[in-house]
N, C-alpha and C positions, 0 to 999 in steps of 0.2 A: 414573516413572509409565508405566503401560501405557495406550496410547491406541488406542481402536477407531477405525479410519480412516473408517468409514461411520456416518452418523447425523446428525441435526440437523433442520432445519425442513422438509425435503421427503422425509422417509422414505428409501426405498432408491433406488438408481440402477442402470441408467438408468431414467428416468421415461417411461412410455408416451407417445408423441406427440412426444418430444424427439429430435432427430437423435443417432444413436449416435456420430457422428464430431465431434470438436472440431477447429476450424481456427484458433483464435486464443487465445492466453494473455495475459490482462491481469494483470500481476504488480506488486504494490506494491514499493517500494524499502525505506525505512527500517523495520527490524524484520523484514522478510521476506527480502530479498536482501542487505541492508546493515546493519551494526551500527556504532554510533558511540561506544560506551562512555560514554554520558551527556552527549555534547556538546549534545544538544537541550536538556537541563535547564539547562546552563550558559548557553546562548544565550538561553533564555527568562528566566532570572534577570536577565541583563544588560538585556534588553528591558523587563521590568517596572520595574526600577530607573530606567532612562532615562525611563520614562513617569511617574515620580514616586512609585513605591512605596518604602516604607522598608525597607532591608535588615534581615532578621531579624524582621520584623513578622508577626503572625498573619495579616494580610490578604495579605501576599506568599505565605505558606505555603499559604493557601487558594486563591489564584490558581494557584500551581504545581500543586496537586492537581487543580484543574479542567482545566488544560491537559494534564496527564498522562492524565486520564480521556478527554479529547477527542482523543487521538492518532489519526491517520488523517484528521482533518479538515484543511482548508486552514488554515494558520497564521493568515492574515489573518482568516478567519472566526472563529477562536477569540478573537483580539484584539477583533474587532468585538462579539462576544458579551459579553466581559468589560468593555469600555468602551462599552456601549450608550448611544447619545445623545451620544457624544464621538468622532466619526469622526477628528478630527485626532489625538487621543491614540492611537487604534487604529492609524492609519497610521504614526505615529512609532514605536510599539512594534514593528510588523512590520518596518519598515526597519532598526531596530537589531538585531532578531533575525536577519534575513537577513545583515547585515554581520558580526555576531558569529559566526554559524554558518559562513559562508564562511571567515573567518579561522581558525577552529578546524579546518575541513576541510583547509585549506592546510597545516596543521602535521602532517598525516598521521594524523588521528584516526579516519578512516572506513575500515572493512575490510569485505570480503565475508563474508557468513554462510558458514560451511564447507559446501561442496558446492553453493552457489548457482549459480555459473557453469556447472558441469557439468550441473546440473539444467536450466538454461535452454537449454544447448546440446542436451541430450536432446530438449527440446520442439521446437527448430528441426529437429533431425534426424528427428523423428517427423512432420514436415510441418506443424507449427503455426507461424503467424506469432506474433511476440512484441512486446508493447507494455509498456514500463515506465512506471508512474505514481507520482505523489508528491503530497503536500500542500504541498511547498515551492514557491517561485517558480522560474521558468525558469533564472535565473542559478545558483541554488543547485543545482538538479537537474543542470545541465551540469557544475558544479564537481565534484560527486560522481562523475558518470560519467567525467569526465576523470581524476580521481584514481585510479580503479580500472582505467583502460584499457578502459572499456566503451562508448565512444562508438559503435562499430560493432556492438555485440552484438545490439541489438534492431532490429526493423523500424521502430519508432516509439517515441518517449518523449513523455509528456504531463504537464502540470501544470494546475492549475485555470484559470489564465488562458488556456490554449489551448482550453478547452472551455466556459467560461462559469461553471460552478460546480464546486467540489470535492466530495469525499465528505462526507456519505453520498448525495449526489445521483448519478444514473447517468451524468452528462454525459460524463465522460472515457471510460467504456466505450463509450458510443454514438458518440462522436467517433472512437474507434479503429475501430469497426465500419464507419463510413462511409469513413474515410481508407484503410482496408485492403481495402475493397470486398468485405466479407462479405455473403452473401445472407440470413443468419438469425442473430439475436443468440443463439439457442439453441446455436450452434456455438462459443460463447465459454466459456472457463475463466477464472475469477477467483480469484486467490490473494492472501491478505493476512493480517496479524497482528492487525487491529483489528476491532471491531464495525462501524465505518464502512465498512471494506472489504467486509464481508459484506453490509451493508445496500445498498451501491451495486450489488453484483452481483445481488442479488435484485430490486432496483428496475429494473435494466436488463433482467431476464429471461434472464440468463446460464444456460447449460445445466448448469454445475457451478460451485459456489461453495465454495472450500476455505479453511479457516483453518490457520495454522501457529502454533506455540507458542514462537517465537524472539523475539517482540516484546512489545508493550504489554499485551495482554489474555489472559485465562485461557481454558482449554478450556471451562469453564462459560459464560463470557461469549460466546464465539464460537458455541457451540451455541445459547445462548439467543437470539442475534441471527438464527439461522436457517441456520447453515452446513450444507451438505450433507455435509461431511466435515471432520475436524480431524486433522492429522498433526503429528508433532513438529517437522518442519523442511521447507523447500522441497526438500531433497534426497530426501524421501520421496514427492514428487509423482509421479515416474516410476513407482514401484511402484503408487501409487493409480490411475494412468491406464493401466497397461500393457494392461489388458483392455478399455479404453474408447476408445483412439485406434487406429482400425483402419487402420494402415499397416504395411507390411513392416518398416520400421525399428523401429516400436514393439513388434512382436511377437517380434523376434529375442531 
């Protein structure tokens, strides 16, 4: 597929009145920088069965479809939506999910998206601060970072419990802006593979919101959500930004 890197909800870039320089990249993990080969689906299936769903049932299949379409959201919020009015069942499902996913990660099932680490290092070398965000809980996020040797890669890592709400709300992005002492949210680049990533970036007022095609949602869905740009992979982000990040390292 040929992907035009520019286009989406805010026409062309840069937009008049927006700072030309980006100073912070808020980058999603699962599906954007990390792939797990279907571990999320397996952990979700275990969680739903532990919450009382019948294996192989149409209801379980429907719930799995819902969870897949809601990729990018806090996993706890997904369980809360599916078990509305049953908070105990939602919490039980989330606890089982996190335990199951952690066990699967410990077996070595999580890998970096090809080119992800070098792209993130390019962002750092170009003068941007880096924040990695996720819809997982803190323990799961740390488990993934440790398994990849990424604990020191970013300036900051955030999960929904750190910020108050997960995506599609802008809380994690705004928390990163405050924590890393930025003066303007328009200096933020947001990169993610889901419509929730795009929505959170737009709600925060980020200067550039880019989608990648290595995860849950299609180019059509990302553009419909309002992405300023869609590229095949995070490794294409440096090419997208080369003329927009005005530092000597970026322009070499």
